[in-house]
C-alpha positions in Angstrom: 0.1 -6.7 1.4 0.3 -6.7 -2.2 -3.5 -5.8 -3.6 -5.4 -7.3 -6.5 -8.1 -5.6 -8.3 -11.3 -7.6 -8.8 -10.7 -8.5 -12.3 -7.3 -9.9 -11.3 -8.4 -12.0 -8.4 -11.3 -13.9 -10.8 -8.7 -14.6 -13.1 -6.8 -16.4 -10.7 -10.6 -17.8 -9.5 -10.9 -19.1 -13.1 -7.4 -20.9 -13.2 -8.6 -22.6 -9.7 -11.9 -23.7 -11.1 -14.3 -21.0 -9.6 -16.9 -20.1 -11.6 -17.1 -16.5 -12.2 -19.6 -14.2 -14.5 -18.6 -13.0 -17.7 -16.8 -9.9 -17.8 -14.2 -7.8 -19.4 -12.0 -5.1 -18.2 -12.1 -1.9 -20.3 -9.9 1.2 -19.6 -12.5 3.8 -22.3 -16.1 4.4 -22.4 -15.6 2.8 -25.9 -14.2 -0.3 -24.5 -17.0 -0.4 -22.1 -19.7 -0.4 -24.8 -18.0 -2.6 -27.0 -18.0 -5.4 -24.1 -21.3 -4.7 -23.5 -22.3 -5.4 -26.7 -20.1 -8.5 -27.1 -21.6 -9.6 -24.2 -25.4 -9.0 -25.4 -27.2 -8.5 -22.3 -27.4 -6.3 -19.5 -24.2 -5.7 -17.7 -22.9 -4.1 -14.2 -19.9 -1.4 -14.8 -17.7 -1.6 -11.6 -14.7 0.8 -10.5 -11.4 -1.6 -10.4 -9.6 0.3 -7.2 -8.2 -0.7 -4.1 -10.9 0.3 -1.7 -14.1 -0.8 -0.6 -17.8 1.0 -0.7 -17.6 1.4 -4.1 -20.9 0.8 -4.3 -21.9 4.1 -2.0 -19.3 5.8 -4.0 -21.3 5.4 -7.1 -19.0 3.4 -8.5 -21.0 0.8 -9.4 -23.8 1.3 -12.0 -26.0 -1.0 -13.8 -27.0 -0.7 -17.9 -29.0 -2.6 -20.2 -27.7 -1.5 -23.2 -24.4 -0.7 -24.7 -24.5 2.7 -24.6 -25.7 2.6 -21.1 -22.8 0.9 -19.9 -20.5 3.4 -21.9 -22.3 6.1 -20.2 -21.6 4.3 -17.0 -17.8 3.9 -17.7 -17.9 8.0 -18.6 -19.1 8.8 -15.1 -16.4 6.1 -13.0 -13.7 6.8 -15.0 -11.8 9.3 -13.6 -13.6 9.4 -10.3 -12.0 9.2 -6.6 -13.1 6.4 -4.6 -11.3 6.6 -0.9 -9.0 9.3 -2.7 -8.2 6.5 -5.6 -8.5 7.6 -9.0 -10.7 4.6 -10.9 -8.4 4.1 -14.2 -10.1 0.9 -15.0 -14.0 -0.6 -15.2 -14.9 -4.4 -15.0 -17.8 -4.8 -17.2 -19.5 -7.7 -16.4 -23.0 -9.8 -16.8 -25.6 -8.6 -14.5 -26.9 -11.5 -12.8 -30.2 -12.3 -11.3 -29.6 -13.1 -7.8 -31.4 -15.2 -5.8 -29.0 -15.5 -2.5 -25.8 -14.3 -1.4 -23.1 -16.1 0.4 -19.7 -14.8 2.1 -16.9 -17.0 2.2 -13.2 -16.3 2.9 -10.0 -17.2 4.3 -7.6 -14.8 5.7 -4.2 -15.3 8.2 -4.7 -14.5 11.8 -1.6 -13.8 13.2 -2.8 -14.3 17.3 -0.8 -16.4 19.3 -3.2 -19.2 19.8 -4.2 -19.8 15.6 -1.2 -18.6 13.8 -2.8 -19.7 10.3 -5.4 -19.4 8.0 -8.8 -19.2 9.1 -11.4 -19.9 6.8 -15.1 -18.4 7.0 -18.7 -19.3 5.4 -21.6 -17.2 6.1 -25.2 -17.6 4.5 -24.9 -13.6 4.8 -23.2 -11.8 2.1 -23.4 -8.7 0.5 -22.5 -7.0 3.6 -19.1 -6.1 5.5 -18.3 -9.2 7.5 -17.6 -7.9 10.1 -21.4 -6.5 10.8 -22.8 -10.3 10.3 -23.3 -11.8 14.0 -20.9 -14.2 15.1 -23.1 -17.3 15.2 -24.1 -16.9 11.5 -20.6 -17.4 10.6 -19.1 -20.7 10.7 -15.1 -20.7 11.1 -12.4 -23.2 10.9 -8.9 -22.5 11.7 -7.2 -24.7 9.1 -4.3 -27.3 10.2 -1.6 -26.4 8.0 0.0 -29.4 7.8 -3.1 -31.6 7.7 -4.5 -29.5 5.2 -8.3 -28.8 4.6 -10.6 -31.6 3.1 -13.5 -31.2 1.1 -15.7 -32.9 3.9 -14.8 -29.6 5.9 -16.2 -27.3 3.8 -19.2 -29.5 3.2 -19.8 -29.1 6.9 -19.3 -25.6 7.4 -22.2 -24.9 4.6 -24.1 -27.4 5.6 -24.1 -25.9 9.6 -25.4 -22.1 7.7 -28.2 -23.8 6.4 -27.1 -24.5 2.6 -28.9 -27.5 1.3 -30.0 -29.5 -1.7 -28.3 -29.1 -5.0 -26.2 -26.3 -4.1 -24.9 -27.6 -1.4 -21.9 -29.6 -3.2 -21.6 -26.5 -5.5 -20.8 -24.0 -2.5 -19.1 -26.2 -0.5 -16.7 -26.8 -3.9 -15.9 -23.2 -4.0 -15.6 -22.7 -0.6 -12.8 -25.7 -0.8 -11.2 -24.2 -4.0 -10.8 -21.1 -2.5 -8.7 -22.2 -0.1 -6.7 -24.5 -2.7 -6.1 -20.6 -4.2 -5.1 -18.8 -1.2 -2.7 -21.6 -0.2 -1.1 -21.7 -3.8 -0.5 -17.8 -3.7 0.7 -17.6 -0.3 -2.6 -14.9 0.2 -2.8 -13.0 3.3 -6.7 -12.4 2.4 -9.1 -14.2 0.2 -12.6 -13.6 -0.2 -15.6 -13.8 -2.3 -18.3 -11.0 -1.1 -20.8 -12.1 -2.5 -20.6 -16.0 -3.7 -24.2 -16.0 -5.1 -27.0 -18.1 -6.0 -28.9 -17.1 -9.4 -32.0 -17.9 -10.6 -31.0 -20.8 -12.6 -29.1 -22.5 -10.0 -25.7 -21.4 -11.0 -23.3 -20.7 -7.8 -20.8 -18.2 -9.1 -17.9 -15.6 -7.6 -19.6 -12.0 -8.3 -16.8 -10.3 -6.5 -13.3 -10.8 -5.2 -10.8 -9.0 -2.1 -7.1 -10.6 -3.0 -3.9 -9.9 -1.1 -1.1 -11.8 -1.0 1.8 -12.2 1.2 4.8 -9.3 0.6 7.6 -11.7 1.9 6.5 -14.7 -0.6 6.4 -12.3 -3.7 9.9 -13.8 -4.6 7.9 -16.9 -5.4 5.2 -15.5 -7.3 6.7 -13.6 -10.4 4.1 -14.5 -12.2 1.8 -12.4 -10.6 3.6 -9.0 -11.9 4.0 -7.1 -8.8 6.2 -4.2 -8.8 6.6 -3.5 -5.2 7.2 -6.3 -2.4 5.0 -3.9 0.2 1.2 -2.4 0.6 0.5 0.4 -1.5 -2.8 2.1 -1.7 -2.3 3.7 -5.0 -0.1 2.7 -7.8 3.7 2.8 -7.1 5.1 6.1 -8.6 8.7 6.4 -10.2 10.1 7.7 -6.9 8.6 4.6 -4.9 9.7 2.4 -7.9 13.6 3.6 -7.2 13.0 3.3 -3.6 11.6 -0.2 -3.7 15.1 -1.2 -5.6 17.3 -0.2 -2.6 15.4 -3.3 -0.5 14.4 -5.5 -3.3 18.1 -7.5 -2.8 20.1 -5.7 0.0 18.5 -7.2 3.4 21.0 -5.2 5.5 18.7 -3.3 7.5 15.7 -1.2 6.3 15.8 1.5 3.6 11.9 2.3 3.4 11.1 5.4 1.5 8.0 6.5 0.1 6.7 9.2 -1.4 4.0 11.2 0.4 3.1 14.3 -1.5 3.7 15.0 -5.6 5.8 17.4 -7.3 2.7 19.5 -7.9 2.3 19.9 -4.6 6.0 19.9 -3.4 6.3 22.6 -5.7 3.8 25.3 -4.1 6.4 25.6 -1.2 6.3 24.4 2.7 7.5 20.6 2.1 11.1 19.4 3.2 13.0 16.0 3.0 12.3 13.6 5.4 14.5 11.0 7.0 13.6 9.0 10.3 15.7 6.7 11.9 13.1 4.3 13.8 9.1 4.1 13.6 9.1 6.2 17.0 11.7 8.3 16.1 9.9 9.0 12.7 6.8 10.0 14.3 8.5 12.3 16.8 10.2 14.1 13.5 6.9 14.0 12.0 5.1 15.7 14.2 8.1 18.0 14.8 7.6 19.0 11.1 4.0 19.7 11.3 4.2 21.7 14.4 6.3 24.3 12.6 4.1 24.5 9.5 5.7 22.5 7.2 5.0 19.1 5.6 7.2 16.3 4.6 7.7 15.3 0.8 8.4 11.8 1.7 9.0 9.4 4.5 11.7 7.5 5.0 13.5 5.1 7.7 16.4 3.6 7.9 17.0 1.3 10.6 18.0 -2.1 11.4 21.6 -1.1 11.0 21.7 -0.5 7.3 24.8 -0.6 5.2 26.4 3.1 4.7 25.8 2.6 1.1 21.6 2.0 1.5 21.7 5.4 3.5 23.4 7.1 0.8 21.1 5.9 -1.7 17.9 6.8 0.4 19.4 10.5 1.3 20.0 10.9 -2.6 17.0 9.8 -3.5 15.3 12.2 -0.6 17.2 15.2 -2.1 16.3 14.3 -5.7 13.1 16.0 -5.0 12.3 18.9 -6.8 11.1 22.0 -4.9 12.2 21.0 -1.2 12.9 23.4 0.8 15.3 21.5 3.5 16.4 18.1 4.8 16.2 16.5 8.4 17.3 13.9 9.7 14.9 12.7 12.7 17.3 10.5 14.7 15.1 10.8 18.1 16.4 7.7 19.5 19.1 6.2 21.5 19.4 3.5 18.7 22.1 0.5 19.1 23.2 0.5 15.3 26.4 1.5 14.8 25.1 5.1 13.7 28.7 5.9 11.8 27.2 3.8 9.0 24.4 6.9 8.7 27.4 9.3 9.0 29.4 8.1 6.2 26.2 7.5 4.0 24.9 10.9 5.0 28.2 12.7 4.6 29.2 11.4 1.2 25.4 12.4 -0.3 25.3 15.4 1.5 28.8 16.3 -0.5 27.6 16.0 -3.5 23.9 17.6 -3.5 24.4 20.2 -1.6 26.9 22.2 -3.6 24.4 22.2 -6.4 21.9 24.6 -4.3 24.2 27.1 -1.9 22.6 27.4 1.1 20.2 24.6 1.3 19.3 23.8 5.4 19.8 20.7 6.5 19.1 19.9 10.1 20.9 16.1 11.6 20.2 14.4 14.8 22.0 11.5 14.8 23.0 9.4 18.6 23.3 6.5 20.5 26.2 3.5 19.3 29.2 5.0 18.1 28.0 8.7 18.4 31.2 10.0 19.6 32.7 8.8 16.1 29.5 9.5 14.0 29.3 13.0 14.8 33.1 13.6 14.3 32.8 12.3 10.4 29.3 14.7 10.3 31.3 17.6 11.6 34.8 17.2 9.5 32.9 15.7 6.2 30.5 18.4 6.3 32.0 21.6 7.4 33.3 23.1 4.4 30.1 23.4 2.7 28.3 26.2 1.2 24.8 25.2 3.0 22.9 25.8 6.9 23.8 22.6 8.3 23.4 22.1 11.8 24.3 18.9 13.8 22.8 17.7 17.2 23.7 14.9 19.4 21.9 13.0 22.4 21.6 16.6 24.2 18.4 16.8 22.3 17.4 13.6 21.5 14.0 13.8 22.7 13.5 17.5 22.0 11.3 17.7 19.0 10.2 21.1 19.6 14.1 22.6 19.3 14.8 20.8 16.2 11.3 21.6 14.5 12.4 24.9 15.2 15.6 25.1 13.9 14.5 23.3 10.9 12.2 26.0 10.4 14.4 29.1 11.2 17.2 27.4 8.7 14.0 27.1 5.8 12.8 31.0 6.4 16.5 32.3 5.8 16.7 30.1 2.9 13.8 31.2 1.6 14.5 34.8 2.0 17.8 34.4 0.3 15.9 32.6 -2.9 13.6 35.5 -3.0 16.4 38.0 -3.5 18.3 35.9 -5.7 15.2 35.8 -7.9 14.5 39.6 -7.8 18.2 40.3 -9.2 
């Protein structure tokens, strides 16, 4: 799912008529101080990061003056929250909260639902999973009929909301679903939805994620990659996504697993799996011999030779890797000669640039005989450590991992000897 920062979600809330606190995004402590000065009241400074638990991590701080807001931003910017670096903060007016609610919509993929589920609770500010079931009103929304205003009135009333704020709360929950539907969300939550002392109901927080498969309908969202990312995508990730973005013939999923600085320290190999289970076996084989994967790649679902070629080229472009592994630990029913052609073309272009570089290739399944012939004939004349295996070792991850390790060690010794001359 494509995730959004709190401030981005709140921008869509505002467009959808859901009231939000006054706030401004800041990239530096100076901007945070200026934002607080412009608002002229106590503020809360909140890390903008794709992770929960910000409060417990110290990534949410209150400030009574602009100077305190600037210092709060100094403390928060650059910190790590669940492994993610904070690069922006939201400086928002401090609210005088009387009561907290929860409102959210999620897609339930269970066979008996398969649609959006609207939830409302009078206990907000905590993880909804920790709220007793009897304190949550839930509604499976009929996607044909849609949601009616009386539905959300009934939900709020059933949770004890009454008086003048009932219609405010019900209206916000109704509009929440409209935003969810309009943007093709998978998740859209307000936690907490707050009642202030002056009887205003505001969305004090936002968690928003949009369905990857619907991103082509929403260019206005500016999503760079149509798949879930816990971090900002790197240049490597953006190149990898370009293989998938406009070519749907099979899968060519590639993601960076280690930074270039980490890879430069040694012990990393370029990793290429075929299918989820095969990829897990392959990664396990690498880990067991004290090597690490610089990337994760999966080419399955009968991709074209051109997609496989581009994936191998990208894997080999990672500076510092000490080997390449094609982990075909599966008897694939896809025609494997497409893989063979793509691999041969890419390695014939890349291996001459690094003499002695190790490549271990395990490929079997449909068109196995032809694929093995293509690989062996196409790579036989290269000055490289290339070993090619077939179905005889399809489940023998220990053997494949051991061969990769042995070749990597030979390559290291050769490189060390060359550098000492």
